[in-house]
C-alpha positions, -999 to +999 in steps of 0.1 A: -353-459+050-354-483+079-376-484+110-365-497+145-396-516+162-389-512+202-403-542+221-415-534+256-391-552+280-403-579+305-389-575+341-360-597+348-364-628+365-345-647+388-344-673+357-328-647+340-300-639+369-295-675+369-288-675+330-264-646+332-247-654+361-242-692+351-255-705+383-283-725+396-317-710+408-310-724+444-277-705+444-295-673+432-320-679+460-294-683+486-277-651+474-309-629+474-318-644+510-281-636+524-281-675+534-247-689+540-231-717+519-222-695+487-187-685+477-177-651+476-169-654+438-203-667+432-221-641+451-202-614+430-213-633+399-249-628+409-247-596+422-232-584+388-257-601+371-286-583+389-267-547+385-265-557+345-303-566+344-317-540+366-335-566+387-356-553+413-371-578+436-407-581+443-404-582+482-442-589+486-442-616+463-413-631+477-425-629+510-458-646+508-438-674+487-417-680+522-449-672+540-434-642+558-447-625+584-438-592+598-439-589+636-435-554+648-439-537+680-445-505+693-435-492+729-458-466+744-457-448+775-484-463+802-504-429+804-540-417+799-530-386+780-552-378+749-523-380+723-511-413+733-543-425+732-548-413+698-519-432+689-532-463+705-567-461+687-546-457+654-525-489+661-558-510+671-575-496+637-544-504+617-533-538+634-569-552+621-561-542+586-527-554+585-536-588+591-541-592+552-508-579+546-491-606+570-482-579+596-488-582+633-488-553+653-486-552+689-479-527+721-462-527+751-462-501+777-439-490+802-439-463+828-438-426+813-406-415+811-389-442+829-356-454+808-353-487+829-386-499+819-378-493+780-341-510+786-356-541+797-383-543+772-355-540+745-330-562+757-360-588+762-368-585+724-362-620+705-351-614+667-368-648+661-399-632+668-396-594+667-386-578+631-391-544+639-397-521+672-408-484+676-398-470+708-413-435+722-395-425+753-370-406+769-333-406+754-306-415+781-274-431+777-290-464+788-318-463+764-293-454+735-271-484+745-305-506+746-315-494+710-279-503+697-281-538+713-317-543+697-300-533+664-269-555+667-295-585+668-311-575+634-342-557+646-351-525+632-357-497+651-376-464+649-380-435+672-413-423+675-425-386+681-392-380+702-359-388+683-327-407+693-292-400+678-294-408+640-265-431+651-285-453+671-317-457+654-328-465+619-354-440+615-373-413+631-410-406+629-425-372+638-421-336+635-394-313+633-395-304+669-368-274+667-391-261+639-423-266+662-409-247+693-401-219+666-436-216+651-450-217+687-427-186+697-438-168+661-476-173+670-468-163+707-452-134+697-481-122+676-509-132+699-497-115+731-514-082+737-488-070+765-448-074+776-441-098+802-435-135+811-441-167+789-444-198+811-433-231+793-447-263+805-431-296+794-432-331+801-398-339+812-362-327+806-353-361+797-374-363+763-358-350+735-388-336+717-396-314+748-359-301+747-360-296+710-392-275+714-378-253+739-350-247+721-365-233+690-389-214+711-363-198+730-342-187+700-371-170+684-384-152+715-348-138+721-341-132+685-377-111+677-397-105+707-372-089+729-400-075+756-411-113+764-394-130+790-393-169+791-399-183+825-380-215+840-397-248+825-422-263+847-419-302+843-454-316+841-445-354+836-476-351+810-496-354+842-529-333+842-531-334+881-500-324+884-498-297+865-530-284+882-515-287+916-485-265+902-503-237+888-518-216+917-477-212+930-464-202+894-489-178+891-483-166+926-446-163+917-449-150+883-479-125+882-472-110+848-475-143+829-489-127+796-485-162+775-484-200+781-466-226+758-475-259+765-449-281+748-461-314+758-494-334+770-513-329+803-530-299+787-564-308+808-548-299+839-536-263+825-576-259+809-590-269+844-571-244+864-578-216+838-613-226+836-617-226+875-595-194+880-604-169+854-574-143+848-580-107+847-562-101+815-559-124+784-533-149+788-522-162+748-519-200+748-501-224+726-502-257+730-496-292+712-518-319+695-552-319+684-574-340+711-611-339+723-598-317+752-578-291+733-603-288+704-631-278+729-605-254+744-594-239+711-632-235+702-637-214+733-612-196+731-591-209+764-561-218+735-553-197+707-536-222+686-526-259+688-493-273+669-503-310+654-490-341+639-514-366+623-513-398+649-527-419+619-497-409+596-471-415+624-485-448+630-488-459+592-453-441+582-436-463+614-449-492+599-440-488+564-403-479+575-397-506+599-409-530+574-386-517+547-357-517+569-362-554+577-364-562+542-334-539+535-355-520+504-357-482+495-387-464+511-404-430+497-386-404+522-413-378+509-443-400+517-429-405+556-422-368+564-447-356+590-461-323+587-466-298+613-501-289+616-512-253+629-548-252+638-571-223+650-605-227+659-615-217+626-597-244+604-601-273+627-608-306+612-643-323+618-640-345+647 
């Protein structure tokens, strides 16, 4: 009776690739790093050897050997709304830790909902100085064209929070906003105490995330809660003062409001108005993002439920995807999927 002993195979190396392909180590290095000066037939030999050996490149080791540093940028609206501030805080905290991973993380501020500011920022990026950029902003033809130009330079692009067409960016990091809107409608339909009108406050009609939330919200209300009527959208521009100023005329024109879906930022203005002008009847309010202000409103019953996304997960995922795209390596799709959280006052996490 014969027996077979199986040795634990070592991971193939660049030396193995050179041996199997019959080329020098320098040639293998040029092929792996996509440098010029290698004939197509030789490139094919190296690729065939890589496939036969099952070689998987250790990108971190290769970058360390080349003293590679990732230079990543995140473009955010220049606003004081609490969700954007939470993103900035996460960027600041992560940036200090990423130094040991040879990654530089910077932010650029542009006016909120200003396509031209985003276009000018993207067009000014130098591929010698920036490896990847994440953009949080409106979707317009000019922004889409600018994203296309940036990718043409070899710079990786992530759409952050609000998506862009998949044909333009490399990845989207954020919740499924249509699903979030549908979830808000389900909660609203169960929380309202009477028939009437639902007020929807959005940031901008140029923001894809806001439009998708409204799309999902309207669909579920029409399908499952026909006694509720969704009023025309109020565009708050994520500005608490603007929302506060708009509320008196809105309530005067719609005295039968029974629910409010605040689908964007600027909740502070709405909360201030409701605190100062207590309505005669309960108005169910569904809002977005767990922040100090919305947490307090959820605790005291002003807001009934919050739909939220983890700011830390958003930024960590953005960095991982930009680096993976810059290195042209696979990524873990499950790890980068942003979860939609639903908070009531009973299940809020600790501050």
